[in-house]
PDB file of N, CA, C, O and CB in Angstrom:
ATOM      1  N   MET A   1    -245.359-138.753-153.363  1.00  0.00           N
ATOM      2  CA  MET A   1    -244.745-139.756-152.520  1.00  0.00           C
ATOM      3  C   MET A   1    -245.808-140.321-151.579  1.00  0.00           C
ATOM      4  O   MET A   1    -246.600-139.578-151.001  1.00  0.00           O
ATOM      5  CB  MET A   1    -243.551-139.161-151.726  1.00  0.00           C
ATOM      6  N   VAL A   2    -245.813-141.641-151.436  1.00  0.00           N
ATOM      7  CA  VAL A   2    -246.762-142.316-150.560  1.00  0.00           C
ATOM      8  C   VAL A   2    -246.092-142.547-149.212  1.00  0.00           C
ATOM      9  O   VAL A   2    -245.022-143.150-149.133  1.00  0.00           O
ATOM     10  CB  VAL A   2    -247.251-143.661-151.182  1.00  0.00           C
ATOM     11  N   MET A   3    -246.736-142.060-148.151  1.00  0.00           N
ATOM     12  CA  MET A   3    -246.135-142.205-146.824  1.00  0.00           C
ATOM     13  C   MET A   3    -246.862-143.228-145.954  1.00  0.00           C
ATOM     14  O   MET A   3    -246.219-143.966-145.207  1.00  0.00           O
ATOM     15  CB  MET A   3    -246.119-140.866-146.121  1.00  0.00           C
ATOM     16  N   ARG A   4    -248.161-143.283-146.037  1.00  0.00           N
ATOM     17  CA  ARG A   4    -248.959-144.183-145.215  1.00  0.00           C
ATOM     18  C   ARG A   4    -250.028-144.858-146.067  1.00  0.00           C
ATOM     19  O   ARG A   4    -251.204-144.504-145.987  1.00  0.00           O
ATOM     20  CB  ARG A   4    -249.606-143.420-144.041  1.00  0.00           C
ATOM     21  N   PRO A   5    -249.619-145.838-146.891  1.00  0.00           N
ATOM     22  CA  PRO A   5    -250.637-146.505-147.711  1.00  0.00           C
ATOM     23  C   PRO A   5    -251.606-147.278-146.822  1.00  0.00           C
ATOM     24  O   PRO A   5    -251.259-147.664-145.706  1.00  0.00           O
ATOM     25  CB  PRO A   5    -249.977-147.455-148.738  1.00  0.00           C
ATOM     26  N   ARG A   6    -252.805-147.499-147.314  1.00  0.00           N
ATOM     27  CA  ARG A   6    -253.797-148.272-146.575  1.00  0.00           C
ATOM     28  C   ARG A   6    -253.720-149.753-146.920  1.00  0.00           C
ATOM     29  O   ARG A   6    -254.119-150.611-146.133  1.00  0.00           O
ATOM     30  CB  ARG A   6    -255.195-147.745-146.858  1.00  0.00           C
ATOM     31  N   VAL A   7    -253.195-150.038-148.123  1.00  0.00           N
ATOM     32  CA  VAL A   7    -253.131-151.418-148.614  1.00  0.00           C
ATOM     33  C   VAL A   7    -251.735-151.682-149.172  1.00  0.00           C
ATOM     34  O   VAL A   7    -251.152-150.838-149.851  1.00  0.00           O
ATOM     35  CB  VAL A   7    -254.223-151.680-149.704  1.00  0.00           C
ATOM     36  N   LEU A   8    -251.215-152.867-148.871  1.00  0.00           N
ATOM     37  CA  LEU A   8    -249.945-153.309-149.440  1.00  0.00           C
ATOM     38  C   LEU A   8    -250.199-154.596-150.205  1.00  0.00           C
ATOM     39  O   LEU A   8    -250.748-155.549-149.652  1.00  0.00           O
ATOM     40  CB  LEU A   8    -248.858-153.515-148.333  1.00  0.00           C
ATOM     41  N   LEU A   9    -249.805-154.634-151.476  1.00  0.00           N
ATOM     42  CA  LEU A   9    -249.910-155.836-152.292  1.00  0.00           C
ATOM     43  C   LEU A   9    -248.552-156.533-152.272  1.00  0.00           C
ATOM     44  O   LEU A   9    -247.536-155.930-152.620  1.00  0.00           O
ATOM     45  CB  LEU A   9    -250.359-155.498-153.760  1.00  0.00           C
ATOM     46  N   ALA A  10    -248.535-157.789-151.868  1.00  0.00           N
ATOM     47  CA  ALA A  10    -247.283-158.543-151.764  1.00  0.00           C
ATOM     48  C   ALA A  10    -247.408-159.834-152.572  1.00  0.00           C
ATOM     49  O   ALA A  10    -248.135-160.749-152.185  1.00  0.00           O
ATOM     50  CB  ALA A  10    -246.937-158.856-150.271  1.00  0.00           C
ATOM     51  N   ASP A  11    -246.701-159.898-153.684  1.00  0.00           N
ATOM     52  CA  ASP A  11    -246.743-161.059-154.567  1.00  0.00           C
ATOM     53  C   ASP A  11    -245.558-161.966-154.240  1.00  0.00           C
ATOM     54  O   ASP A  11    -244.409-161.632-154.529  1.00  0.00           O
ATOM     55  CB  ASP A  11    -246.720-160.627-156.069  1.00  0.00           C
ATOM     56  N   GLU A  12    -245.849-163.105-153.641  1.00  0.00           N
ATOM     57  CA  GLU A  12    -244.821-164.075-153.233  1.00  0.00           C
ATOM     58  C   GLU A  12    -243.697-163.395-152.433  1.00  0.00           C
ATOM     59  O   GLU A  12    -242.535-163.443-152.836  1.00  0.00           O
ATOM     60  CB  GLU A  12    -244.231-164.783-154.477  1.00  0.00           C
ATOM     61  N   PRO A  13    -244.041-162.768-151.312  1.00  0.00           N
ATOM     62  CA  PRO A  13    -243.038-161.990-150.568  1.00  0.00           C
ATOM     63  C   PRO A  13    -241.878-162.814-150.015  1.00  0.00           C
ATOM     64  O   PRO A  13    -240.831-162.255-149.686  1.00  0.00           O
ATOM     65  CB  PRO A  13    -243.703-161.283-149.437  1.00  0.00           C
ATOM     66  N   THR A  14    -242.042-164.122-149.906  1.00  0.00           N
ATOM     67  CA  THR A  14    -240.951-164.961-149.392  1.00  0.00           C
ATOM     68  C   THR A  14    -240.442-165.934-150.453  1.00  0.00           C
ATOM     69  O   THR A  14    -239.636-166.813-150.147  1.00  0.00           O
ATOM     70  CB  THR A  14    -241.417-165.740-148.157  1.00  0.00           C
ATOM     71  N   GLY A  15    -240.894-165.789-151.672  1.00  0.00           N
ATOM     72  CA  GLY A  15    -240.673-166.759-152.745  1.00  0.00           C
ATOM     73  C   GLY A  15    -239.241-167.205-152.972  1.00  0.00           C
ATOM     74  O   GLY A  15    -238.993-168.408-153.049  1.00  0.00           O
ATOM     75  N   ASN A  16    -238.297-166.299-153.082  1.00  0.00           N
ATOM     76  CA  ASN A  16    -236.918-166.671-153.403  1.00  0.00           C
ATOM     77  C   ASN A  16    -235.964-166.389-152.250  1.00  0.00           C
ATOM     78  O   ASN A  16    -234.777-166.140-152.457  1.00  0.00           O
ATOM     79  CB  ASN A  16    -236.454-165.930-154.642  1.00  0.00           C
ATOM     80  N   LEU A  17    -236.496-166.432-151.038  1.00  0.00           N
ATOM     81  CA  LEU A  17    -235.675-166.110-149.879  1.00  0.00           C
ATOM     82  C   LEU A  17    -235.345-167.365-149.081  1.00  0.00           C
ATOM     83  O   LEU A  17    -236.084-168.349-149.102  1.00  0.00           O
ATOM     84  CB  LEU A  17    -236.384-165.091-148.989  1.00  0.00           C
ATOM     85  N   ASP A  18    -234.220-167.308-148.379  1.00  0.00           N
ATOM     86  CA  ASP A  18    -233.919-168.387-147.442  1.00  0.00           C
ATOM     87  C   ASP A  18    -234.905-168.277-146.275  1.00  0.00           C
ATOM     88  O   ASP A  18    -235.567-167.252-146.112  1.00  0.00           O
ATOM     89  CB  ASP A  18    -232.421-168.318-146.940  1.00  0.00           C
ATOM     90  N   SER A  19    -234.998-169.328-145.473  1.00  0.00           N
ATOM     91  CA  SER A  19    -236.029-169.362-144.426  1.00  0.00           C
ATOM     92  C   SER A  19    -235.855-168.242-143.395  1.00  0.00           C
ATOM     93  O   SER A  19    -236.850-167.717-142.895  1.00  0.00           O
ATOM     94  CB  SER A  19    -236.004-170.712-143.720  1.00  0.00           C
ATOM     95  N   ARG A  20    -234.639-167.873-143.075  1.00  0.00           N
ATOM     96  CA  ARG A  20    -234.413-166.788-142.098  1.00  0.00           C
ATOM     97  C   ARG A  20    -234.923-165.451-142.643  1.00  0.00           C
ATOM     98  O   ARG A  20    -235.654-164.733-141.960  1.00  0.00           O
ATOM     99  CB  ARG A  20    -232.905-166.676-141.746  1.00  0.00           C
ATOM    100  N   SER A  21    -234.533-165.126-143.869  1.00  0.00           N
ATOM    101  CA  SER A  21    -234.970-163.865-144.478  1.00  0.00           C
ATOM    102  C   SER A  21    -236.478-163.856-144.684  1.00  0.00           C
ATOM    103  O   SER A  21    -237.132-162.836-144.466  1.00  0.00           O
ATOM    104  CB  SER A  21    -234.256-163.637-145.818  1.00  0.00           C
ATOM    105  N   GLY A  22    -237.032-164.995-145.105  1.00  0.00           N
ATOM    106  CA  GLY A  22    -238.480-165.096-145.274  1.00  0.00           C
ATOM    107  C   GLY A  22    -239.211-164.861-143.966  1.00  0.00           C
ATOM    108  O   GLY A  22    -240.246-164.195-143.939  1.00  0.00           O
ATOM    109  N   GLY A  23    -238.679-165.405-142.888  1.00  0.00           N
ATOM    110  CA  GLY A  23    -239.279-165.204-141.570  1.00  0.00           C
ATOM    111  C   GLY A  23    -239.253-163.744-141.164  1.00  0.00           C
ATOM    112  O   GLY A  23    -240.206-163.239-140.570  1.00  0.00           O
ATOM    113  N   GLN A  24    -238.153-163.061-141.486  1.00  0.00           N
ATOM    114  CA  GLN A  24    -238.049-161.637-141.166  1.00  0.00           C
ATOM    115  C   GLN A  24    -239.087-160.822-141.948  1.00  0.00           C
ATOM    116  O   GLN A  24    -239.683-159.891-141.406  1.00  0.00           O
ATOM    117  CB  GLN A  24    -236.628-161.124-141.472  1.00  0.00           C
ATOM    118  N   ILE A  25    -239.296-161.169-143.201  1.00  0.00           N
ATOM    119  CA  ILE A  25    -240.306-160.475-144.007  1.00  0.00           C
ATOM    120  C   ILE A  25    -241.692-160.712-143.428  1.00  0.00           C
ATOM    121  O   ILE A  25    -242.490-159.780-143.339  1.00  0.00           O
ATOM    122  CB  ILE A  25    -240.253-160.943-145.478  1.00  0.00           C
ATOM    123  N   LEU A  26    -241.989-161.939-143.036  1.00  0.00           N
ATOM    124  CA  LEU A  26    -243.309-162.242-142.456  1.00  0.00           C
ATOM    125  C   LEU A  26    -243.504-161.500-141.140  1.00  0.00           C
ATOM    126  O   LEU A  26    -244.603-161.025-140.857  1.00  0.00           O
ATOM    127  CB  LEU A  26    -243.470-163.760-142.234  1.00  0.00           C
ATOM    128  N   GLU A  27    -242.458-161.398-140.340  1.00  0.00           N
ATOM    129  CA  GLU A  27    -242.555-160.628-139.090  1.00  0.00           C
ATOM    130  C   GLU A  27    -242.837-159.162-139.379  1.00  0.00           C
ATOM    131  O   GLU A  27    -243.648-158.542-138.691  1.00  0.00           O
ATOM    132  CB  GLU A  27    -241.260-160.760-138.268  1.00  0.00           C
ATOM    133  N   LEU A  28    -242.177-158.598-140.393  1.00  0.00           N
ATOM    134  CA  LEU A  28    -242.415-157.209-140.775  1.00  0.00           C
ATOM    135  C   LEU A  28    -243.866-157.025-141.240  1.00  0.00           C
ATOM    136  O   LEU A  28    -244.515-156.047-140.870  1.00  0.00           O
ATOM    137  CB  LEU A  28    -241.430-156.779-141.890  1.00  0.00           C
ATOM    138  N   LEU A  29    -244.370-157.959-142.045  1.00  0.00           N
ATOM    139  CA  LEU A  29    -245.761-157.876-142.493  1.00  0.00           C
ATOM    140  C   LEU A  29    -246.722-157.950-141.306  1.00  0.00           C
ATOM    141  O   LEU A  29    -247.737-157.254-141.285  1.00  0.00           O
ATOM    142  CB  LEU A  29    -246.069-159.001-143.496  1.00  0.00           C
ATOM    143  N   ASP A  30    -246.408-158.783-140.328  1.00  0.00           N
ATOM    144  CA  ASP A  30    -247.236-158.869-139.111  1.00  0.00           C
ATOM    145  C   ASP A  30    -247.279-157.529-138.383  1.00  0.00           C
ATOM    146  O   ASP A  30    -248.341-157.105-137.928  1.00  0.00           O
ATOM    147  CB  ASP A  30    -246.696-159.964-138.166  1.00  0.00           C
ATOM    148  N   VAL A  31    -246.141-156.867-138.269  1.00  0.00           N
ATOM    149  CA  VAL A  31    -246.080-155.558-137.594  1.00  0.00           C
ATOM    150  C   VAL A  31    -246.907-154.532-138.361  1.00  0.00           C
ATOM    151  O   VAL A  31    -247.687-153.786-137.769  1.00  0.00           O
ATOM    152  CB  VAL A  31    -244.608-155.071-137.463  1.00  0.00           C
ATOM    153  N   LEU A  32    -246.736-154.500-139.668  1.00  0.00           N
ATOM    154  CA  LEU A  32    -247.496-153.547-140.487  1.00  0.00           C
ATOM    155  C   LEU A  32    -248.998-153.783-140.364  1.00  0.00           C
ATOM    156  O   LEU A  32    -249.780-152.838-140.269  1.00  0.00           O
ATOM    157  CB  LEU A  32    -247.072-153.648-141.957  1.00  0.00           C
ATOM    158  N   HIS A  33    -249.388-155.050-140.366  1.00  0.00           N
ATOM    159  CA  HIS A  33    -250.808-155.379-140.218  1.00  0.00           C
ATOM    160  C   HIS A  33    -251.329-154.968-138.839  1.00  0.00           C
ATOM    161  O   HIS A  33    -252.439-154.449-138.720  1.00  0.00           O
ATOM    162  CB  HIS A  33    -251.033-156.884-140.440  1.00  0.00           C
ATOM    163  N   ALA A  34    -250.538-155.199-137.816  1.00  0.00           N
ATOM    164  CA  ALA A  34    -250.941-154.805-136.457  1.00  0.00           C
ATOM    165  C   ALA A  34    -251.100-153.289-136.341  1.00  0.00           C
ATOM    166  O   ALA A  34    -251.857-152.802-135.501  1.00  0.00           O
ATOM    167  CB  ALA A  34    -249.908-155.302-135.428  1.00  0.00           C
ATOM    168  N   GLU A  35    -250.389-152.551-137.181  1.00  0.00           N
ATOM    169  CA  GLU A  35    -250.495-151.088-137.194  1.00  0.00           C
ATOM    170  C   GLU A  35    -251.682-150.604-138.026  1.00  0.00           C
ATOM    171  O   GLU A  35    -251.918-149.401-138.137  1.00  0.00           O
ATOM    172  CB  GLU A  35    -249.207-150.477-137.736  1.00  0.00           C
ATOM    173  N   GLY A  36    -252.434-151.552-138.613  1.00  0.00           N
ATOM    174  CA  GLY A  36    -253.645-151.190-139.345  1.00  0.00           C
ATOM    175  C   GLY A  36    -253.559-151.288-140.853  1.00  0.00           C
ATOM    176  O   GLY A  36    -254.536-150.997-141.544  1.00  0.00           O
ATOM    177  N   LEU A  37    -252.416-151.692-141.379  1.00  0.00           N
ATOM    178  CA  LEU A  37    -252.269-151.814-142.822  1.00  0.00           C
ATOM    179  C   LEU A  37    -252.994-153.070-143.309  1.00  0.00           C
ATOM    180  O   LEU A  37    -252.869-154.138-142.708  1.00  0.00           O
ATOM    181  CB  LEU A  37    -250.773-151.854-143.219  1.00  0.00           C
ATOM    182  N   THR A  38    -253.742-152.939-144.384  1.00  0.00           N
ATOM    183  CA  THR A  38    -254.375-154.098-145.016  1.00  0.00           C
ATOM    184  C   THR A  38    -253.360-154.724-145.957  1.00  0.00           C
ATOM    185  O   THR A  38    -252.742-154.031-146.765  1.00  0.00           O
ATOM    186  CB  THR A  38    -255.688-153.697-145.784  1.00  0.00           C
ATOM    187  N   LEU A  39    -253.188-156.036-145.853  1.00  0.00           N
ATOM    188  CA  LEU A  39    -252.255-156.771-146.707  1.00  0.00           C
ATOM    189  C   LEU A  39    -253.026-157.674-147.655  1.00  0.00           C
ATOM    190  O   LEU A  39    -253.964-158.361-147.249  1.00  0.00           O
ATOM    191  CB  LEU A  39    -251.263-157.600-145.857  1.00  0.00           C
ATOM    192  N   VAL A  40    -252.627-157.668-148.914  1.00  0.00           N
ATOM    193  CA  VAL A  40    -253.111-158.633-149.893  1.00  0.00           C
ATOM    194  C   VAL A  40    -251.874-159.405-150.319  1.00  0.00           C
ATOM    195  O   VAL A  40    -250.998-158.869-150.998  1.00  0.00           O
ATOM    196  CB  VAL A  40    -253.855-157.938-151.132  1.00  0.00           C
ATOM    197  N   VAL A  41    -251.810-160.669-149.914  1.00  0.00           N
ATOM    198  CA  VAL A  41    -250.620-161.478-150.153  1.00  0.00           C
ATOM    199  C   VAL A  41    -250.965-162.615-151.108  1.00  0.00           C
ATOM    200  O   VAL A  41    -251.911-163.369-150.877  1.00  0.00           O
ATOM    201  CB  VAL A  41    -250.048-162.033-148.820  1.00  0.00           C
ATOM    202  N   VAL A  42    -250.194-162.727-152.174  1.00  0.00           N
ATOM    203  CA  VAL A  42    -250.336-163.827-153.121  1.00  0.00           C
ATOM    204  C   VAL A  42    -249.214-164.807-152.824  1.00  0.00           C
ATOM    205  O   VAL A  42    -248.045-164.426-152.774  1.00  0.00           O
ATOM    206  CB  VAL A  42    -250.292-163.326-154.620  1.00  0.00           C
ATOM    207  N   THR A  43    -249.572-166.071-152.628  1.00  0.00           N
ATOM    208  CA  THR A  43    -248.542-167.061-152.302  1.00  0.00           C
ATOM    209  C   THR A  43    -248.975-168.453-152.729  1.00  0.00           C
ATOM    210  O   THR A  43    -250.164-168.760-152.812  1.00  0.00           O
ATOM    211  CB  THR A  43    -248.232-167.046-150.800  1.00  0.00           C
ATOM    212  N   HIS A  44    -247.983-169.283-152.995  1.00  0.00           N
ATOM    213  CA  HIS A  44    -248.218-170.707-153.221  1.00  0.00           C
ATOM    214  C   HIS A  44    -247.846-171.506-151.971  1.00  0.00           C
ATOM    215  O   HIS A  44    -247.997-172.727-151.948  1.00  0.00           O
ATOM    216  CB  HIS A  44    -247.409-171.207-154.442  1.00  0.00           C
ATOM    217  N   ASP A  45    -247.368-170.832-150.946  1.00  0.00           N
ATOM    218  CA  ASP A  45    -246.887-171.471-149.726  1.00  0.00           C
ATOM    219  C   ASP A  45    -248.015-171.547-148.693  1.00  0.00           C
ATOM    220  O   ASP A  45    -248.425-170.518-148.157  1.00  0.00           O
ATOM    221  CB  ASP A  45    -245.673-170.702-149.150  1.00  0.00           C
ATOM    222  N   PRO A  46    -248.520-172.753-148.407  1.00  0.00           N
ATOM    223  CA  PRO A  46    -249.608-172.885-147.427  1.00  0.00           C
ATOM    224  C   PRO A  46    -249.233-172.337-146.053  1.00  0.00           C
ATOM    225  O   PRO A  46    -250.101-171.850-145.328  1.00  0.00           O
ATOM    226  CB  PRO A  46    -250.010-174.342-147.295  1.00  0.00           C
ATOM    227  N   GLY A  47    -247.955-172.409-145.685  1.00  0.00           N
ATOM    228  CA  GLY A  47    -247.521-171.870-144.401  1.00  0.00           C
ATOM    229  C   GLY A  47    -247.711-170.369-144.319  1.00  0.00           C
ATOM    230  O   GLY A  47    -248.077-169.845-143.267  1.00  0.00           O
ATOM    231  N   VAL A  48    -247.469-169.679-145.407  1.00  0.00           N
ATOM    232  CA  VAL A  48    -247.704-168.235-145.453  1.00  0.00           C
ATOM    233  C   VAL A  48    -249.210-167.978-145.454  1.00  0.00           C
ATOM    234  O   VAL A  48    -249.688-167.079-144.762  1.00  0.00           O
ATOM    235  CB  VAL A  48    -247.029-167.594-146.712  1.00  0.00           C
ATOM    236  N   GLY A  49    -249.949-168.754-146.220  1.00  0.00           N
ATOM    237  CA  GLY A  49    -251.399-168.585-146.290  1.00  0.00           C
ATOM    238  C   GLY A  49    -252.095-168.784-144.959  1.00  0.00           C
ATOM    239  O   GLY A  49    -253.086-168.116-144.666  1.00  0.00           O
ATOM    240  N   ARG A  50    -251.578-169.707-144.148  1.00  0.00           N
ATOM    241  CA  ARG A  50    -252.194-169.974-142.847  1.00  0.00           C
ATOM    242  C   ARG A  50    -252.057-168.794-141.881  1.00  0.00           C
ATOM    243  O   ARG A  50    -252.740-168.758-140.857  1.00  0.00           O
ATOM    244  CB  ARG A  50    -251.573-171.214-142.227  1.00  0.00           C
ATOM    245  N   ARG A  51    -251.201-167.845-142.186  1.00  0.00           N
ATOM    246  CA  ARG A  51    -251.032-166.664-141.333  1.00  0.00           C
ATOM    247  C   ARG A  51    -252.116-165.617-141.597  1.00  0.00           C
ATOM    248  O   ARG A  51    -252.249-164.652-140.844  1.00  0.00           O
ATOM    249  CB  ARG A  51    -249.647-166.046-141.556  1.00  0.00           C
ATOM    250  N   ALA A  52    -252.877-165.806-142.652  1.00  0.00           N
ATOM    251  CA  ALA A  52    -253.879-164.812-143.072  1.00  0.00           C
ATOM    252  C   ALA A  52    -255.154-164.914-142.245  1.00  0.00           C
ATOM    253  O   ALA A  52    -255.399-165.913-141.568  1.00  0.00           O
ATOM    254  CB  ALA A  52    -254.214-164.989-144.556  1.00  0.00           C
ATOM    255  N   GLU A  53    -255.956-163.859-142.316  1.00  0.00           N
ATOM    256  CA  GLU A  53    -257.281-163.875-141.706  1.00  0.00           C
ATOM    257  C   GLU A  53    -258.299-164.483-142.656  1.00  0.00           C
ATOM    258  O   GLU A  53    -259.264-165.113-142.224  1.00  0.00           O
ATOM    259  CB  GLU A  53    -257.708-162.460-141.305  1.00  0.00           C
ATOM    260  N   ARG A  54    -258.083-164.292-143.945  1.00  0.00           N
ATOM    261  CA  ARG A  54    -258.970-164.819-144.976  1.00  0.00           C
ATOM    262  C   ARG A  54    -258.135-165.391-146.100  1.00  0.00           C
ATOM    263  O   ARG A  54    -257.057-164.880-146.401  1.00  0.00           O
ATOM    264  CB  ARG A  54    -259.926-163.726-145.507  1.00  0.00           C
ATOM    265  N   VAL A  55    -258.630-166.456-146.726  1.00  0.00           N
ATOM    266  CA  VAL A  55    -257.925-167.082-147.834  1.00  0.00           C
ATOM    267  C   VAL A  55    -258.896-167.221-149.005  1.00  0.00           C
ATOM    268  O   VAL A  55    -260.005-167.734-148.856  1.00  0.00           O
ATOM    269  CB  VAL A  55    -257.338-168.470-147.419  1.00  0.00           C
ATOM    270  N   VAL A  56    -258.455-166.754-150.164  1.00  0.00           N
ATOM    271  CA  VAL A  56    -259.215-166.908-151.395  1.00  0.00           C
ATOM    272  C   VAL A  56    -258.324-167.690-152.354  1.00  0.00           C
ATOM    273  O   VAL A  56    -257.222-167.245-152.678  1.00  0.00           O
ATOM    274  CB  VAL A  56    -259.655-165.510-152.003  1.00  0.00           C
ATOM    275  N   VAL A  57    -258.788-168.842-152.806  1.00  0.00           N
ATOM    276  CA  VAL A  57    -258.042-169.681-153.735  1.00  0.00           C
ATOM    277  C   VAL A  57    -258.513-169.338-155.150  1.00  0.00           C
ATOM    278  O   VAL A  57    -259.706-169.372-155.450  1.00  0.00           O
ATOM    279  CB  VAL A  57    -258.241-171.213-153.416  1.00  0.00           C
ATOM    280  N   MET A  58    -257.551-169.010-156.007  1.00  0.00           N
ATOM    281  CA  MET A  58    -257.862-168.657-157.393  1.00  0.00           C
ATOM    282  C   MET A  58    -257.428-169.792-158.320  1.00  0.00           C
ATOM    283  O   MET A  58    -256.386-170.413-158.111  1.00  0.00           O
ATOM    284  CB  MET A  58    -257.164-167.324-157.796  1.00  0.00           C
ATOM    285  N   ARG A  59    -258.231-170.053-159.335  1.00  0.00           N
ATOM    286  CA  ARG A  59    -257.868-171.015-160.383  1.00  0.00           C
ATOM    287  C   ARG A  59    -258.309-170.441-161.717  1.00  0.00           C
ATOM    288  O   ARG A  59    -259.467-170.060-161.893  1.00  0.00           O
ATOM    289  CB  ARG A  59    -258.521-172.423-160.131  1.00  0.00           C
ATOM    290  N   ASP A  60    -257.384-170.385-162.640  1.00  0.00           N
ATOM    291  CA  ASP A  60    -257.675-169.893-163.991  1.00  0.00           C
ATOM    292  C   ASP A  60    -258.344-168.521-163.972  1.00  0.00           C
ATOM    293  O   ASP A  60    -259.247-168.249-164.764  1.00  0.00           O
ATOM    294  CB  ASP A  60    -258.564-170.885-164.727  1.00  0.00           C
ATOM    295  N   GLY A  61    -257.890-167.662-163.060  1.00  0.00           N
ATOM    296  CA  GLY A  61    -258.376-166.293-163.006  1.00  0.00           C
ATOM    297  C   GLY A  61    -259.702-166.085-162.307  1.00  0.00           C
ATOM    298  O   GLY A  61    -260.241-164.978-162.317  1.00  0.00           O
ATOM    299  N   SER A  62    -260.236-167.130-161.702  1.00  0.00           N
ATOM    300  CA  SER A  62    -261.520-167.018-160.996  1.00  0.00           C
ATOM    301  C   SER A  62    -261.391-167.529-159.568  1.00  0.00           C
ATOM    302  O   SER A  62    -260.514-168.336-159.258  1.00  0.00           O
ATOM    303  CB  SER A  62    -262.622-167.799-161.742  1.00  0.00           C
ATOM    304  N   VAL A  63    -262.280-167.047-158.702  1.00  0.00           N
ATOM    305  CA  VAL A  63    -262.300-167.528-157.323  1.00  0.00           C
ATOM    306  C   VAL A  63    -262.796-168.971-157.336  1.00  0.00           C
ATOM    307  O   VAL A  63    -263.901-169.251-157.801  1.00  0.00           O
ATOM    308  CB  VAL A  63    -263.207-166.623-156.410  1.00  0.00           C
ATOM    309  N   ALA A  64    -261.975-169.878-156.826  1.00  0.00           N
ATOM    310  CA  ALA A  64    -262.340-171.288-156.776  1.00  0.00           C
ATOM    311  C   ALA A  64    -262.886-171.670-155.400  1.00  0.00           C
ATOM    312  O   ALA A  64    -263.802-172.486-155.297  1.00  0.00           O
ATOM    313  CB  ALA A  64    -261.133-172.160-157.124  1.00  0.00           C
ATOM    314  N   GLN A  65    -262.324-171.080-154.346  1.00  0.00           N
ATOM    315  CA  GLN A  65    -262.732-171.412-152.973  1.00  0.00           C
ATOM    316  C   GLN A  65    -262.434-170.245-152.061  1.00  0.00           C
ATOM    317  O   GLN A  65    -261.536-169.443-152.317  1.00  0.00           O
ATOM    318  CB  GLN A  65    -262.014-172.687-152.465  1.00  0.00           C
ATOM    319  N   ARG A  66    -263.204-170.166-150.992  1.00  0.00           N
ATOM    320  CA  ARG A  66    -262.902-169.274-149.868  1.00  0.00           C
ATOM    321  C   ARG A  66    -262.719-170.211-148.670  1.00  0.00           C
ATOM    322  O   ARG A  66    -263.600-171.010-148.352  1.00  0.00           O
ATOM    323  CB  ARG A  66    -264.065-168.171-149.618  1.00  0.00           C
ATOM    324  N   LEU A  67    -261.582-170.099-148.025  1.00  0.00           N
ATOM    325  CA  LEU A  67    -261.234-171.012-146.932  1.00  0.00           C
ATOM    326  C   LEU A  67    -260.885-170.245-145.665  1.00  0.00           C
ATOM    327  O   LEU A  67    -260.549-169.061-145.700  1.00  0.00           O
ATOM    328  CB  LEU A  67    -260.063-171.910-147.337  1.00  0.00           C
ATOM    329  N   ARG A  68    -260.974-170.948-144.558  1.00  0.00           N
ATOM    330  CA  ARG A  68    -260.363-170.448-143.327  1.00  0.00           C
ATOM    331  C   ARG A  68    -258.880-170.855-143.413  1.00  0.00           C
ATOM    332  O   ARG A  68    -258.561-171.902-143.975  1.00  0.00           O
ATOM    333  CB  ARG A  68    -261.083-171.038-142.006  1.00  0.00           C
ATOM    334  N   PRO A  69    -257.995-170.047-142.870  1.00  0.00           N
ATOM    335  CA  PRO A  69    -256.563-170.356-142.984  1.00  0.00           C
ATOM    336  C   PRO A  69    -256.198-171.771-142.513  1.00  0.00           C
ATOM    337  O   PRO A  69    -255.331-172.413-143.107  1.00  0.00           O
ATOM    338  CB  PRO A  69    -255.768-169.350-142.188  1.00  0.00           C
ATOM    339  N   GLU A  70    -256.843-172.252-141.468  1.00  0.00           N
ATOM    340  CA  GLU A  70    -256.501-173.592-140.953  1.00  0.00           C
ATOM    341  C   GLU A  70    -256.932-174.700-141.901  1.00  0.00           C
ATOM    342  O   GLU A  70    -256.543-175.851-141.697  1.00  0.00           O
ATOM    343  CB  GLU A  70    -257.146-173.814-139.592  1.00  0.00           C
ATOM    344  N   GLU A  71    -257.718-174.401-142.926  1.00  0.00           N
ATOM    345  CA  GLU A  71    -258.151-175.418-143.884  1.00  0.00           C
ATOM    346  C   GLU A  71    -257.127-175.653-144.985  1.00  0.00           C
ATOM    347  O   GLU A  71    -257.273-176.588-145.772  1.00  0.00           O
ATOM    348  CB  GLU A  71    -259.472-175.019-144.499  1.00  0.00           C
ATOM    349  N   LEU A  72    -256.094-174.820-145.053  1.00  0.00           N
ATOM    350  CA  LEU A  72    -255.062-175.012-146.065  1.00  0.00           C
ATOM    351  C   LEU A  72    -254.242-176.246-145.755  1.00  0.00           C
ATOM    352  O   LEU A  72    -253.928-176.512-144.595  1.00  0.00           O
ATOM    353  CB  LEU A  72    -254.157-173.783-146.157  1.00  0.00           C
ATOM    354  N   SER A  73    -253.896-176.996-146.780  1.00  0.00           N
ATOM    355  CA  SER A  73    -253.084-178.209-146.549  1.00  0.00           C
ATOM    356  C   SER A  73    -251.635-177.956-146.813  1.00  0.00           C
ATOM    357  O   SER A  73    -250.814-178.861-146.670  1.00  0.00           O
ATOM    358  CB  SER A  73    -253.559-179.354-147.420  1.00  0.00           C
TER     359      SER A  73
END
């Protein structure tokens, strides 16, 4: 049983949620990150991406760009 993972992988954590539920998930991820958990979040939502410390854009399985979160459109 895993009790205190160091990394959490989140694939489209807000993808099929209404905005209220999605906001609650993002708040939970913020708390976990503040507690020291490393998050790897995959998203197509620029609003979610802008919350990150680092952004890596992938295309066709390869790194296409490394951006600052504020550079996302």
